[in-house]
C-alpha positions as CSV (number, residue, x, y, z in Angstrom):
1,M,41.3,110.8,136.5
2,P,41.5,108.4,133.5
3,M,44.9,107.4,132.2
4,V,46.3,110.1,129.8
5,S,49.3,109.6,127.5
6,V,51.9,112.3,126.8
7,R,54.6,111.7,124.2
8,A,58.2,111.8,125.5
9,V,61.7,110.6,124.6
10,Y,64.1,108.8,126.9
11,D,67.6,109.9,126.1
12,Q,70.8,109.3,128.2
13,G,68.9,108.6,131.4
14,E,66.4,111.5,131.1
15,V,62.8,111.5,130.1
16,K,61.9,114.6,128.1
17,L,58.3,115.5,127.5
18,L,57.4,116.4,123.9
19,E,54.0,117.7,124.8
20,R,52.6,119.8,127.6
21,P,51.0,117.5,130.2
22,P,47.3,118.1,131.0
23,V,48.0,118.3,134.7
24,Q,50.0,120.6,137.0
25,D,50.0,118.8,140.3
26,R,52.1,115.9,141.4
27,Y,51.0,112.7,139.7
28,E,52.3,109.1,139.6
29,V,53.4,108.2,136.1
30,L,53.9,104.9,134.3
31,V,56.7,105.0,131.7
32,T,56.4,102.6,128.7
33,F,59.3,102.1,126.4
34,L,58.4,101.7,122.7
35,A,60.8,100.1,120.3
36,P,62.4,102.6,117.9
37,E,61.1,102.3,114.3
38,S,64.3,100.8,113.1
39,A,64.2,98.1,115.8
40,V,60.6,97.0,114.9
41,P,60.7,93.9,112.6
42,G,59.5,95.0,109.2
43,G,59.7,98.5,110.5
44,S,60.2,100.0,107.0
45,L,57.8,102.7,105.9
46,R,54.6,101.3,104.4
47,T,53.3,102.5,101.1
48,F,49.7,103.5,100.4
49,Q,49.3,100.4,98.3
50,D,50.3,98.2,101.4
51,L,47.3,99.7,103.3
52,K,44.7,99.0,100.5
53,G,41.7,97.2,102.0
54,I,42.7,97.7,105.6
55,W,39.2,99.0,106.5
56,S,37.3,96.6,104.2
57,D,35.5,94.8,107.2
58,I,34.4,98.1,108.8
59,D,30.7,99.0,108.2
60,I,30.7,102.8,108.7
61,S,29.6,105.6,106.4
62,L,31.6,108.7,105.4
63,E,29.0,110.8,107.1
64,E,29.6,108.9,110.4
65,I,33.3,109.3,110.1
66,E,33.0,113.1,109.5
67,A,30.5,113.4,112.4
68,I,33.0,112.1,114.9
69,K,35.1,114.7,116.6
70,Y,38.0,113.8,118.8
71,R,38.8,116.5,121.4
72,T,40.2,116.7,124.9
73,P,37.6,117.1,127.6
74,K,37.5,120.6,129.0
75,D,38.4,119.4,132.5
76,L,41.8,118.0,131.1
77,L,42.8,121.3,129.5
């Protein structure tokens, strides 16, 4: 099985899942701690203007973007 991420929160010594995991059996897990937004340098919210031109080097058409569908494979549901 490929690695699958599930959002969770670590609070006072406990990990609380925020999403239903795609598995039911016992699995080994790897916990990664992400810095809270306020602890990230420059972690203030970005404006739309800040993101202007972010995709300027990408050569993809609107039709190609609309054709892409992200979905969970049936065997992971």
